[in-house]
N, C-alpha and C positions, 0 to 999 in steps of 0.2 A: 577425731576430725582435726585436720591441720588448720593452723591459724591463717587468716587472710594477710596479715602484716605483722612484722616484728617491730619492737620499740626498745631502743637502748637508752637508758637514762630515765628513771622514774622519780625525778624531783617534782617540784610543784608544777612546772609546765608539762613535763612528760606524763605525770599522773592525770592531769586535767585533760590532755589530748587523748590519752588512752580511754578515759571514761567517756569522752565525747564519741569516740569511735565505737565503743561497746554499746552505748545508748542508741547508736544508729544501726545496730545489728551486726557489727563486724567482730570477728574473733581476733584478739590481739595477744601475741606472745611477748611478754615484757621481761627485760633483763636489767638488773642493777646490782651493784656491789652490796647494797643495803637490802637485805631480805625483808625487813619490816616494811620498807616502802613498797616493795612489790606486793606483799601480802595485804597491805592496806588498800592498795588500788584494786586488787582482786576482790577483796571483801566489799568494797564500795560499789563494785559492778554487779553484785548479787541482785537478781531480779530484772536485770536489763535484757534486752533482746539479743545482745552479743555477750561475749565473755572476755575476761582478761586472765590469761594463763601465766603462771610464774615459771621462768626459766632461770635456774640458779647459775648454771654454767654457760659459757658461750656456745659450747657444742650442743647443749640442750635447746638453746634458742634456735640455732640453725635447723635442728631436727624437727622443731615444732611448726615450722612455716612451710606451706606448700610451695614447691618450686614452679617457675622461677621466682625466687624470693624477693620481697620488697621489705626493707628494714629502715625505719626512721631512727636517726641519731639525734638526741636532744641532750647534749652536754655542753659545758662552756666552750665558747669559740676559741680557736687557736690550737695549741698543742694537744689538748684533750681530744679533739676530733681526729687529729692525725694518729694519736695513740690507739683510739678505737679502731680506726681503719687498719692499722698495722696488726692489731690483735685478731681481727676477724677475717682479714684478707685470705689467710691460708685455709680457712674453713668454707669459703664461698665457692660456688660453682659458676661456670660461664653463664652470663645472662642475669645473674643475681644483681639486684639494684639496691644501692645504699642512698639514702636521702638525708642530707644534712638540713635539719629544720631549725637550726640555731641562728644566732646573729653573726654569721660568718662574714669575714672580709671577702668580697667577690673575687679578689686576686687569688685567694686560697682556693675558692671554689673552682676557678678556671684551672688551676694547677692540679687539683685532685681529680677533676673530670678527665683531663688528658692522661694522667698517670693510670687511672683505673681502666679507662677505655683501651689503653695499650695492652692491658692484661686480660681483655675480654670481659671485664666487669663493667657495671653501669653506675652512674652517679647523677643525682639531681641535687641542685641547691635551691631550697625553698625558704623564702622569708615568711615568717608567721608573726602577725601583730595582734595585740589585744590583751597581752598579759595572761595571767593564769585564768582569769574569768573568761576572757575571749577564747582561750584554748578549750575551756570546758563547755562553753555555751555556743561558740561559733566565732572563730577568728577570721581575719582577713588574710588570705593566702596568696603569695606572689611567687610563681614558679619559674625556674630556669633550667635549661638542659635540652636534651634531644626531644623533639616532638613525639617520637615513637615511645620513648620512655615515659613522658608525661601522660600519654594515652593509657598506660598501664595503671596509673593511680588516679587519674583525673576524676573518675566517677566517685571514688571514695572521698577524695579531698573536697570536692564540691558538695558532697552530702553533709560533711561536718562543718563547712564554712558558714560564716555569717551570711544573712540574706538581706537584701534591700529591694523592696517591692517584688519579693519572691525570686530575685535573681541572686545566685550565689556570688559572694565577694571573693572569688577565687579564679585565677586565670594564669596562663602561661605567657611569658613576655620575651622569650628568646633563648638562644643556646647558652651553654656553660654558666657563667656567673650573672646572667641577666636578672634572675629572680632576686638574688641577694643584693644586687645593685639597687633595684627598685626599693627593697626594704631599707637599705642604707639611706637613700634619699628621703624616704618616708620619715626616718628617724631624724634626719637633718631638719626637715620642716617641723617636726615635733619639737625639737630644741628651740627653733625660732618662735613658734607659736607660744610655747610655755614661757619663754623669756619676755615676749611682748605682753602677755597677761601679767607677768611679774612686774614689768615696767609700769603698767597701768595701776596695779595694786600699790606700788611704791609711790606713785604720784598722789593717789588718793590718801594713803597712810601719812606720808611725810609732807605733802604739799597742801592737802585739804584737812589734815588732822582727823580723818575718819577712823572710827574703831572697826575691828574686824567684822563684827556683826552687821554694821551698816554697809561695809564693802560687800559682804556676803549677799545682802539684799540687792545691791546693784547687780552683781553677777546673776543672781536669781532672776532679775527682771530682764536680763539679756538672753535667757534660755530660749525664748520663743521667737526672737528676731533674727536679723542677718548673721549674728554671731553664734547662733545655735550650734552647739558642738559638744562632744564628749568632754573636752578640756574645760570649757566654760561650766558645764554641769558639775564636774568634780571640784572646780575652784569654788563655786558657791557652797558646796557641801563642806569642804575642808575649812573654809573661813568661818563657817557657822559652828564648827565643832569646838566644844569646851573640854578642858582637861578634867577628868573625874576627881582627881586628887586635890586640885586647887580651885576649880571653878572658873579658872581664867581661860581665855581663848587659847586653844592649842598652838596656833600659829605664832603667838607671842612668846612661847616657851621653847621654840625650836631654833637651833643654831642656823645662821645664815650661810651655811656651806652646802652646796649641792653636789651630789656625786654624779658620775657618768661612767658608762661602759665603753665609750670610744666610738660608737657608731656616728654620732654627730660630728666628731672630729674627722672620721673617714669621709663623710659627705663634704666637709669643707675642704679637705685636702684634694679630693677628686675634682671639686669645682675649680680650684686653683690650677690643677694640672691640665684640665680640659679647657681652660680659659672661658669658663662659664660663670660670670659674676654671681656670687651668692652672699652679699655682705650681711644680710640679716642672719643667715645661718652661721657665718663666721663670727659675728658679734655675739651670738648666743653661746657659742662654744667658748669664746674668750671670757664672757661673763661668768660661766661656770668655773673656768680656771682661776679667775680673779676671786671668786667667792671662796675658793679653797685657801686663799692667802689671808686668813683672818688675823694672824699676828701682825703681818705687815700693814694691813689696813688699819688696825687699831693704833699702831705706832704712828702712821702718817696722819691720822685724824688728830692725834695729840699734838703733832707739829703744826698742822695747818688749820686745825679746827674743823668742825663738821661742815660739809658743803651744803647740806640740805637746809633750805629755808622755806617757810610757808609761802604758798602761792598768793595769798591775799586775794585781790580781785583780778589777777592776771588773766584768768579764764572766766571772769564774770561770777555769777552765783554758783553755788555748789551744783545745782541742777545743770547749769550750762557747762560747767567743767566736766561733769560726769558724761554728758552727751558728747563732748569733744573727745574724751578718753575712749569712749565706745567707738567713735568713728576712727580714731587713731589705730586701735587694735584691728578693726576691720580692714583699713587700708594696708596696715602692716601685714596682715594675714594674706591679702591678695598678692602683695609683693613677695612674700615668702613662698607661696605656691608657684608664682611665676618663676622665681629663681630655681626652685626644685625641678620644675619641668624643663628649664633651660639646661640644667645638669643632665637630666635624662636624655634630652635631645642630643647633646654633645656626645654622650657615651654611646648612644645608639648608632651614631655615625662612626665613631672611633672603633667600635667593636663589631660593626655589621649586624647589630641585633634587630633592626627594623621593628622597633617597638610600636605598639598601638597605645598612644598616650591617652586617648579617651577611655580605653579599657582600664588603664592604670587608675584614672580618676574614679571610675565606677567601682573598682575593687576596694578603694579607700572609703566608700560611702558608709560602710558598716563594719563592725568588728574590730577595727584598728583604733589606735590612739588618736589619730588626727581626723577621725570621721567628723564631718561638719556639713551643715546644710549647703554651704558654698560649693561643695563638690558636684552637686547636680548641675549648676551653671558652668562649672569648669569642664565637666564631661561634655556638655552640649557644645561649648566653645571649641574644645579640642577636636570634636567630631567634625565641626564645620571648617576649622582652619588649624590643622595639627602643627604647622610650622610657625604660627604666630605667637609672639610673647603674650602671655595671658593679660597683661596690663592693657594691651591694645585690642583685645577681643571685645566686641560690642557689649555683651552682658557685663563683663568685668570692668570695662572702662567707664560705663555708666555708674557703677557702684563707686569706682575710684573718684570720679568727679564729685560725687556727693560726700565722700569721706575725706577728701584731700585737705580741706581747710581744718578739720578737726585734728588731723595728724600734724599739720603744720603748726597750729596753735599750741598743741600739747607739747611737741618737741621744743618749740621756742620757749615756752614758759618754763619747762623743766630745765632747759639749759641755763636760763637766766637765774633760776633759783637753786642751782646746784643739785637737782634731782636726777640721778642717773636713769637714763632710758635708752640703753645701747641698741637694742634691736629695733625700737621704733625710730630712733635717729638714723640708723643705717638704712632702714626702709625708705625714709624720706629722701635721703641722699641718692639712693638707687633710683627712685622715681624721678627726681629732678634731673639726674644725668640722662636717663632714658628719654625724657621729653625735650631735651635740649639738642636742636639740630646742629648747632656749631658750638663745640665745647672748647677746651683749652689745650688739647693734645697737639695743636699746631706749634705751640711754644715748646712742648716736650720734644717734638720732632727736631726742632732747631738746636735745642740743648744737646740731644744725642749726636747730632751731626757735628756740633762744635767740638765735643770731647772725644768722639769715637768714629767720626766720618761714616756714620750709619746711613746717611742720605735722607732725603725727604721728598715729598710730592708737592706740587704747586696747584693752586686753583685755576690759574690762567694758562696752563699748558699741560700737554700729556707727558707721561714718563715718570718713572721712579728713579731713586738713586741720585737725585740732584744734590749739589753741595753748595754751601754758603761761601762767602768771600773771605772767611777767616783763615789765618795762617795755619 
């Protein structure tokens, strides 16, 4: 019997996704340069309603799949995907479908879609979130490409996706690179959310002098409230983890250098290119880049001395301070989601994708890294007013009113005591600029006209391109 689908790349993610499909009754033909990985996945699928077949050679993979074939590629983004496409292109028949399910740059997806369609082949770019555990148990899936091609694999992908209230967290969002763009923005929000949580942890650790176990208890207490989310869940767990060898909190033994794979940077770059302000995402990316400069940071601390000083009573009692930090992270999270959807809205117009923003919020409610209770309210808000900045949506604006003072007090106290809180501070500035009807760009208009004759507009008369009296 021929396989329902092929899979190229049986690493951790690929093996997990293959087992998920086999468990749901699908027959998978898997190919990888590492035979042991393929055999391990095949053996792990024993007893499932579907099977995983091993295809050692590219030709064997093609022969094992029923035509028209659908083949998922799960290899590192970039040149590796192009190499796989080049290797398999001569073996494919007209109508065969390649699916890139990695963290691809959406520009690459658009390029690959056009090139393969010109040769009578088909291509889908699909974002998959949830890590290896999500791939195995149910990821969030964000698809882009031709609606007809999506229809060929929709049933299978919805079957293996995470579910929220029995609704699959899997949907199609537009042609060519739309799915990978949604995943890129997801990762940008993820960067911001993680940094805001780290900002709060830093204020508790360095400002309040709290030990990891006590901070873990704080995050544990937030798991059932408005901050309920996967990232808060795992933060409570990692802060409570002790090192088996030393008995010390593991977090205290880990270098303060965070890695990244580039997707957060892609989100920030696209935000700048599309003129969709996303300062919390940009701040989170910058914070990771600064974290990598350990030698430089150590040298500058020796010159200037450590910046961080205890908060004292700047935020009241420890209990009051923790409540403010909770509100700060909630307000910052609302701002980060608002920024993410502004990027999506700008890209949807730029590329003619006609995205359903409420559907994006619903797909993110389970399976993915940024899944959070807040997304239910975001989905409702976007259903009612898809073009409104989320901060101004009734459900979210009410939360923002309640959390604003906590954000303001936390950022103010942190700045006064030298406690870095880059993502929270950026979120506060974003909020304050958005809520200010008359800002300071009037001065910038005149400056630009003075040195570059760029012109300006006036409040008291119609017309643009006016000039000042300077020489």
